[in-house]
N, CA, C and O atoms as a GROMACS GRO file, in nm:
protein
  308
    1MET      N    1   0.600  26.656   2.330
    1MET     CA    2   0.482  26.732   2.361
    1MET      C    3   0.517  26.876   2.396
    1MET      O    4   0.450  26.969   2.352
    2LEU      N    5   0.620  26.893   2.474
    2LEU     CA    6   0.659  27.028   2.514
    2LEU      C    7   0.700  27.111   2.394
    2LEU      O    8   0.667  27.230   2.387
    3ARG      N    9   0.770  27.052   2.300
    3ARG     CA   10   0.812  27.126   2.180
    3ARG      C   11   0.691  27.169   2.097
    3ARG      O   12   0.689  27.278   2.040
    4GLU      N   13   0.591  27.083   2.092
    4GLU     CA   14   0.470  27.117   2.016
    4GLU      C   15   0.396  27.234   2.080
    4GLU      O   16   0.342  27.319   2.009
    5ILE      N   17   0.393  27.238   2.212
    5ILE     CA   18   0.330  27.350   2.282
    5ILE      C   19   0.405  27.479   2.251
    5ILE      O   20   0.344  27.583   2.227
    6GLU      N   21   0.537  27.472   2.251
    6GLU     CA   22   0.618  27.590   2.219
    6GLU      C   23   0.596  27.633   2.074
    6GLU      O   24   0.584  27.752   2.046
    7LYS      N   25   0.590  27.537   1.982
    7LYS     CA   26   0.570  27.570   1.840
    7LYS      C   27   0.436  27.638   1.818
    7LYS      O   28   0.423  27.726   1.732
    8ALA      N   29   0.336  27.599   1.895
    8ALA     CA   30   0.202  27.657   1.880
    8ALA      C   31   0.190  27.793   1.948
    8ALA      O   32   0.083  27.853   1.949
    9ASN      N   33   0.301  27.840   2.005
    9ASN     CA   34   0.306  27.971   2.071
    9ASN      C   35   0.205  27.980   2.186
    9ASN      O   36   0.138  28.082   2.204
   10LEU      N   37   0.196  27.872   2.264
   10LEU     CA   38   0.104  27.870   2.377
   10LEU      C   39   0.173  27.907   2.507
   10LEU      O   40   0.108  27.911   2.612
   11THR      N   41   0.301  27.935   2.502
   11THR     CA   42   0.375  27.965   2.624
   11THR      C   43   0.337  28.099   2.684
   11THR      O   44   0.369  28.126   2.800
   12LYS      N   45   0.269  28.185   2.608
   12LYS     CA   46   0.233  28.317   2.658
   12LYS      C   47   0.098  28.318   2.730
   12LYS      O   48   0.057  28.422   2.783
   13ILE      N   49   0.029  28.206   2.732
   13ILE     CA   50  -0.100  28.197   2.798
   13ILE      C   51  -0.075  28.170   2.946
   13ILE      O   52  -0.008  28.072   2.980
   14PRO      N   53  -0.127  28.256   3.038
   14PRO     CA   54  -0.094  28.244   3.180
   14PRO      C   55  -0.115  28.106   3.240
   14PRO      O   56  -0.028  28.057   3.312
   15GLU      N   57  -0.228  28.042   3.213
   15GLU     CA   58  -0.252  27.912   3.275
   15GLU      C   59  -0.168  27.801   3.214
   15GLU      O   60  -0.170  27.688   3.261
   16ASN      N   61  -0.094  27.834   3.110
   16ASN     CA   62  -0.012  27.737   3.040
   16ASN      C   63   0.096  27.676   3.128
   16ASN      O   64   0.133  27.561   3.107
   17SER      N   65   0.148  27.749   3.226
   17SER     CA   66   0.258  27.697   3.307
   17SER      C   67   0.218  27.569   3.379
   17SER      O   68   0.301  27.479   3.394
   18THR      N   69   0.094  27.559   3.422
   18THR     CA   70   0.047  27.436   3.485
   18THR      C   71   0.052  27.321   3.386
   18THR      O   72   0.095  27.211   3.420
   19TYR      N   73   0.008  27.346   3.263
   19TYR     CA   74   0.006  27.241   3.163
   19TYR      C   75   0.146  27.203   3.118
   19TYR      O   76   0.171  27.087   3.085
   20LEU      N   77   0.237  27.297   3.117
   20LEU     CA   78   0.376  27.262   3.085
   20LEU      C   79   0.432  27.169   3.191
   20LEU      O   80   0.502  27.073   3.159
   21ASP      N   81   0.402  27.196   3.318
   21ASP     CA   82   0.446  27.106   3.426
   21ASP      C   83   0.383  26.968   3.409
   21ASP      O   84   0.451  26.867   3.425
   22HIS      N   85   0.255  26.966   3.378
   22HIS     CA   86   0.185  26.838   3.361
   22HIS      C   87   0.236  26.762   3.239
   22HIS      O   88   0.235  26.639   3.239
   23ALA      N   89   0.281  26.833   3.138
   23ALA     CA   90   0.332  26.768   3.017
   23ALA      C   91   0.461  26.692   3.043
   23ALA      O   92   0.495  26.600   2.969
   24LEU      N   93   0.532  26.729   3.147
   24LEU     CA   94   0.656  26.659   3.179
   24LEU      C   95   0.631  26.514   3.218
   24LEU      O   96   0.715  26.428   3.193
   25ILE      N   97   0.517  26.486   3.279
   25ILE     CA   98   0.488  26.350   3.327
   25ILE      C   99   0.471  26.253   3.210
   25ILE      O  100   0.548  26.157   3.201
   26PRO      N  101   0.373  26.273   3.119
   26PRO     CA  102   0.364  26.177   3.008
   26PRO      C  103   0.484  26.182   2.914
   26PRO      O  104   0.518  26.082   2.852
   27ASP      N  105   0.548  26.298   2.904
   27ASP     CA  106   0.663  26.312   2.815
   27ASP      C  107   0.778  26.218   2.856
   27ASP      O  108   0.849  26.167   2.769
   28ARG      N  109   0.795  26.196   2.985
   28ARG     CA  110   0.908  26.111   3.029
   28ARG      C  111   0.885  25.963   2.998
   28ARG      O  112   0.979  25.884   3.006
   29PHE      N  113   0.762  25.924   2.964
   29PHE     CA  114   0.734  25.784   2.929
   29PHE      C  115   0.747  25.758   2.780
   29PHE      O  116   0.754  25.642   2.738
   30TYR      N  117   0.751  25.862   2.700
   30TYR     CA  118   0.739  25.846   2.555
   30TYR      C  119   0.846  25.754   2.495
   30TYR      O  120   0.812  25.649   2.440
   31ILE      N  121   0.970  25.790   2.505
   31ILE     CA  122   1.078  25.710   2.444
   31ILE      C  123   1.096  25.576   2.514
   31ILE      O  124   1.097  25.472   2.448
   32PRO      N  125   1.112  25.574   2.646
   32PRO     CA  126   1.140  25.447   2.713
   32PRO      C  127   1.034  25.340   2.693
   32PRO      O  128   1.067  25.221   2.692
   33THR      N  129   0.910  25.377   2.678
   33THR     CA  130   0.805  25.275   2.663
   33THR      C  131   0.781  25.235   2.518
   33THR      O  132   0.714  25.136   2.493
   34ARG      N  133   0.834  25.310   2.424
   34ARG     CA  134   0.810  25.280   2.283
   34ARG      C  135   0.923  25.201   2.217
   34ARG      O  136   0.901  25.132   2.117
   35TYR      N  137   1.041  25.210   2.271
   35TYR     CA  138   1.156  25.149   2.206
   35TYR      C  139   1.219  25.045   2.298
   35TYR      O  140   1.236  25.069   2.417
   36PRO      N  141   1.254  24.928   2.242
   36PRO     CA  142   1.306  24.819   2.324
   36PRO      C  143   1.431  24.853   2.404
   36PRO      O  144   1.452  24.799   2.513
   37ASN      N  145   1.514  24.942   2.353
   37ASN     CA  146   1.637  24.978   2.425
   37ASN      C  147   1.620  25.107   2.505
   37ASN      O  148   1.719  25.162   2.553
   38GLY      N  149   1.498  25.155   2.519
   38GLY     CA  150   1.471  25.279   2.592
   38GLY      C  151   1.497  25.267   2.742
   38GLY      O  152   1.527  25.366   2.808
   39LEU      N  153   1.486  25.147   2.794
   39LEU     CA  154   1.511  25.121   2.936
   39LEU      C  155   1.613  25.008   2.947
   39LEU      O  156   1.574  24.891   2.950
   40PRO      N  157   1.739  25.040   2.953
   40PRO     CA  158   1.840  24.935   2.964
   40PRO      C  159   1.813  24.846   3.086
   40PRO      O  160   1.791  24.897   3.196
   41ASP      N  161   1.815  24.717   3.066
   41ASP     CA  162   1.801  24.616   3.172
   41ASP      C  163   1.662  24.608   3.233
   41ASP      O  164   1.643  24.534   3.329
   42LEU      N  165   1.564  24.681   3.182
   42LEU     CA  166   1.427  24.676   3.235
   42LEU      C  167   1.327  24.676   3.121
   42LEU      O  168   1.354  24.727   3.012
   43SER      N  169   1.212  24.619   3.147
   43SER     CA  170   1.101  24.634   3.054
   43SER      C  171   1.009  24.742   3.112
   43SER      O  172   1.014  24.768   3.232
   44PRO      N  173   0.926  24.804   3.030
   44PRO     CA  174   0.839  24.910   3.081
   44PRO      C  175   0.753  24.867   3.200
   44PRO      O  176   0.729  24.946   3.291
   45ASN      N  177   0.705  24.741   3.199
   45ASN     CA  178   0.621  24.698   3.311
   45ASN      C  179   0.700  24.684   3.441
   45ASN      O  180   0.640  24.679   3.549
   46GLU      N  181   0.831  24.677   3.432
   46GLU     CA  182   0.914  24.673   3.554
   46GLU      C  183   0.949  24.815   3.602
   46GLU      O  184   0.976  24.835   3.720
   47ALA      N  185   0.948  24.910   3.512
   47ALA     CA  186   0.990  25.046   3.547
   47ALA      C  187   0.874  25.137   3.587
   47ALA      O  188   0.894  25.234   3.661
   48TYR      N  189   0.753  25.107   3.539
   48TYR     CA  190   0.639  25.195   3.562
   48TYR      C  191   0.523  25.117   3.622
   48TYR      O  192   0.508  24.997   3.600
   49SER      N  193   0.442  25.187   3.699
   49SER     CA  194   0.327  25.124   3.765
   49SER      C  195   0.196  25.165   3.698
   49SER      O  196   0.194  25.253   3.612
   50ALA      N  197   0.089  25.100   3.738
   50ALA     CA  198  -0.044  25.138   3.689
   50ALA      C  199  -0.078  25.280   3.733
   50ALA      O  200  -0.143  25.354   3.659
   51ALA      N  201  -0.033  25.318   3.851
   51ALA     CA  202  -0.056  25.456   3.899
   51ALA      C  203   0.014  25.557   3.810
   51ALA      O  204  -0.041  25.663   3.781
   52ASP      N  205   0.137  25.525   3.765
   52ASP     CA  206   0.208  25.612   3.671
   52ASP      C  207   0.125  25.631   3.544
   52ASP      O  208   0.112  25.743   3.493
   53ALA      N  209   0.069  25.522   3.495
   53ALA     CA  210  -0.011  25.528   3.372
   53ALA      C  211  -0.135  25.613   3.392
   53ALA      O  212  -0.169  25.696   3.307
   54ARG      N  213  -0.205  25.593   3.505
   54ARG     CA  214  -0.327  25.670   3.530
   54ARG      C  215  -0.299  25.820   3.539
   54ARG      O  216  -0.370  25.901   3.480
   55ILE      N  217  -0.194  25.856   3.612
   55ILE     CA  218  -0.158  25.998   3.625
   55ILE      C  219  -0.122  26.056   3.489
   55ILE      O  220  -0.164  26.167   3.454
   56SER      N  221  -0.044  25.982   3.414
   56SER     CA  222  -0.002  26.028   3.281
   56SER      C  223  -0.122  26.048   3.189
   56SER      O  224  -0.129  26.148   3.118
   57ILE      N  225  -0.215  25.955   3.191
   57ILE     CA  226  -0.335  25.967   3.108
   57ILE      C  227  -0.420  26.085   3.152
   57ILE      O  228  -0.470  26.160   3.069
   58ASP      N  229  -0.436  26.102   3.283
   58ASP     CA  230  -0.514  26.216   3.334
   58ASP      C  231  -0.453  26.349   3.290
   58ASP      O  232  -0.524  26.439   3.246
   59TYR      N  233  -0.321  26.361   3.302
   59TYR     CA  234  -0.254  26.485   3.261
   59TYR      C  235  -0.265  26.506   3.110
   59TYR      O  236  -0.286  26.618   3.064
   60ALA      N  237  -0.250  26.398   3.034
   60ALA     CA  238  -0.262  26.410   2.888
   60ALA      C  239  -0.402  26.458   2.850
   60ALA      O  240  -0.417  26.539   2.758
   61ARG      N  241  -0.504  26.408   2.918
   61ARG     CA  242  -0.642  26.453   2.891
   61ARG      C  243  -0.658  26.601   2.925
   61ARG      O  244  -0.720  26.676   2.849
   62GLU      N  245  -0.603  26.643   3.039
   62GLU     CA  246  -0.611  26.785   3.077
   62GLU      C  247  -0.546  26.873   2.971
   62GLU      O  248  -0.599  26.977   2.934
   63ILE      N  249  -0.430  26.829   2.923
   63ILE     CA  250  -0.357  26.906   2.822
   63ILE      C  251  -0.438  26.911   2.692
   63ILE      O  252  -0.447  27.016   2.629
   64LEU      N  253  -0.495  26.799   2.652
   64LEU     CA  254  -0.576  26.795   2.531
   64LEU      C  255  -0.696  26.889   2.543
   64LEU      O  256  -0.727  26.962   2.450
   65ASP      N  257  -0.763  26.886   2.658
   65ASP     CA  258  -0.876  26.978   2.680
   65ASP      C  259  -0.831  27.124   2.670
   65ASP      O  260  -0.899  27.207   2.611
   66PHE      N  261  -0.716  27.154   2.729
   66PHE     CA  262  -0.661  27.289   2.724
   66PHE      C  263  -0.634  27.332   2.580
   66PHE      O  264  -0.672  27.442   2.539
   67ILE      N  265  -0.570  27.246   2.504
   67ILE     CA  266  -0.538  27.276   2.364
   67ILE      C  267  -0.666  27.298   2.284
   67ILE      O  268  -0.674  27.389   2.201
   68GLN      N  269  -0.767  27.215   2.308
   68GLN     CA  270  -0.894  27.232   2.237
   68GLN      C  271  -0.959  27.367   2.271
   68GLN      O  272  -1.015  27.431   2.183
   69ARG      N  273  -0.951  27.409   2.397
   69ARG     CA  274  -1.005  27.540   2.435
   69ARG      C  275  -0.929  27.652   2.366
   69ARG      O  276  -0.988  27.750   2.319
   70VAL      N  277  -0.797  27.639   2.359
   70VAL     CA  278  -0.716  27.741   2.293
   70VAL      C  279  -0.753  27.750   2.145
   70VAL      O  280  -0.766  27.860   2.091
   71ILE      N  281  -0.770  27.637   2.081
   71ILE     CA  282  -0.808  27.636   1.940
   71ILE      C  283  -0.943  27.704   1.920
   71ILE      O  284  -0.960  27.782   1.826
   72GLN      N  285  -1.038  27.674   2.006
   72GLN     CA  286  -1.170  27.737   1.996
   72GLN      C  287  -1.162  27.888   2.011
   72GLN      O  288  -1.225  27.962   1.936
   73VAL      N  289  -1.084  27.934   2.107
   73VAL     CA  290  -1.068  28.078   2.128
   73VAL      C  291  -1.004  28.143   2.006
   73VAL      O  292  -1.047  28.249   1.962
   74ARG      N  293  -0.902  28.077   1.950
   74ARG     CA  294  -0.835  28.133   1.832
   74ARG      C  295  -0.927  28.136   1.711
   74ARG      O  296  -0.919  28.228   1.630
   75GLU      N  297  -1.014  28.037   1.699
   75GLU     CA  298  -1.107  28.035   1.587
   75GLU      C  299  -1.210  28.146   1.598
   75GLU      O  300  -1.258  28.198   1.497
   76LEU      N  301  -1.244  28.184   1.721
   76LEU     CA  302  -1.342  28.291   1.743
   76LEU      C  303  -1.281  28.430   1.727
   76LEU      O  304  -1.352  28.528   1.709
   77SER      N  305  -1.149  28.436   1.735
   77SER     CA  306  -1.081  28.567   1.726
   77SER      C  307  -1.068  28.615   1.584
   77SER      O  308  -1.014  28.723   1.560
   0.00000   0.00000   0.00000
């Protein structure tokens, strides 16, 4: 997710720093929860809680809303 934000050249937008910080949360779940060997000796349900999932989903929604606003602004420019 972070690389995609950088590719889209969104790093120059002032409020972006908050979203970059928020992107770190869902980003850390990506590999370990998708691949069987992502968490040696643990399954994802042993390593992460429901609260982790809720926070990650909330941050992902915030980031998606931000990206949609950026796209709208760019389309109007």
